[in-house]
Phi, psi and omega in degrees: 000129178301151185300320183290328177291318181300314186296322183290320177301316181301312180295317178298321181293323181284337184289324189294307181297327183301317179294319181297311184294326177302315181287329177291332184252021177117155181218145191253350178197151177213166176287140182295328184280322187248338178062224179297339181286004170294330177243321183269143182201168176095335185269187178273145179286128178278167169267126184239132178224143173237119186249127179253137180303328179213153175257355178223116183231164175272160178302137177083352182286144179246135176231173178250139176252137177236125177254125181239127178238129178287149185272074186285339186235022170058046179215235183241168184225160174216175181202169171215130177238124177227147186240151180278342179206160176089189187233129173266139182202179179049062182291142179283186178307131178076016183231147176217165180252123174240120177051036175088356181252155176258134178215177179284143182261346178196153178307129188274130173276150179293151179265192183299333180267017175060041181228159171252123185242131180233134180232145176206146178278155175221133181249127183295151176287172181277356179253150182279158181142177183267137181240134180257137175250117174257122183244126176245122178246154181223128175246118185250166174265000174067037181260012180063022175222170181277354182270154176078011180248169174199146176243169176209166185229146172213170174213161177215153181236150173224142182262128172263115185207172189261014182293188001295164183246158183224144181301130177239084185294326183266355174068031183263004180089003179233139184237188182201174179090197183285150179291145181243123185258008177293136177235146359290181186300125176291152177297151177071032181231166174213167179267352181255118186265020189272007180287140180250355170210096188281005180253000181229108180297338178278001177237109179189167188296348179273351184262162180271146179298133176266104180295130176107353178258179179248033181242136173279083188298323184258011171060036181251008180088358185236138173273350189240009184299120179093345186279141186289325183206175179295341180297318182291339191277352178112214188291150178262173192291329184270011176086004178292191182264020177102012182288165186283188180298134178088356178283135184260019174095001180262236182292163178304145184291162175280155181304139185094356175092008176297130178268012182292142174240111181305130172090007180209161180083184184291329180294320175298319178298319184291321182294316180301315179297324179293319179297318183294323181288322179295322178296315183299320182293316178298320183290324178291327176299317183294320182290325181291326181287000000 
């Protein structure tokens, strides 16, 4: 055999198992249309599912993705999981990360349910939006060849958003009611549930308490928050007009809390009587002189 022909045969022979071993130990890309069936064929089509711990997450949140492939051809199984955004990490048993994708590190043996189960964590990006998980599963007959195998594809979606959200009927940026987990964020909602009157935009935790009204303007549970005295807070317990301690409901109190009202009441009458008596006394002295 000519040397060049012999070298070609040796190279061809070495190349075949290298490709096969590469697929047995993981794969980094497949076509979206055919998936694992770009190479594998002839077997029964497996059932493939991708289950996500949550379908709505916050930016930067980490969840677990589980890919399950049925043992359709009584052999071993493999998979490939790729995501449109975010980061795959913390691969589970028999899983590794290659070029940002998750794949099998060795052919998987079926579990007690006659399935191949692969797990990997995923961390959401810092931007809001929808993320697609594409899962490709392959069920082989374990004959170390591409024949008698078959693959299948499925996908799942998760929404990255800053919820949960709450209805904001008055548009003041604060909501109330039950949490809403729909993503993306529905119109007329907010992430802050601290409103205590969602029908009044002037009542929310960002406003200052209005002294003298009967409304909890800043939603902190107090009607007098920030008010200097009971006078600022409105009506008093005895039904007066909001006067301070010692006030009897008439004119404003004197400094220091004195409830006296000049020109009225018993004190004013006493002063008037004294002045009249003094005038009478001086008049009589003048007549006697």
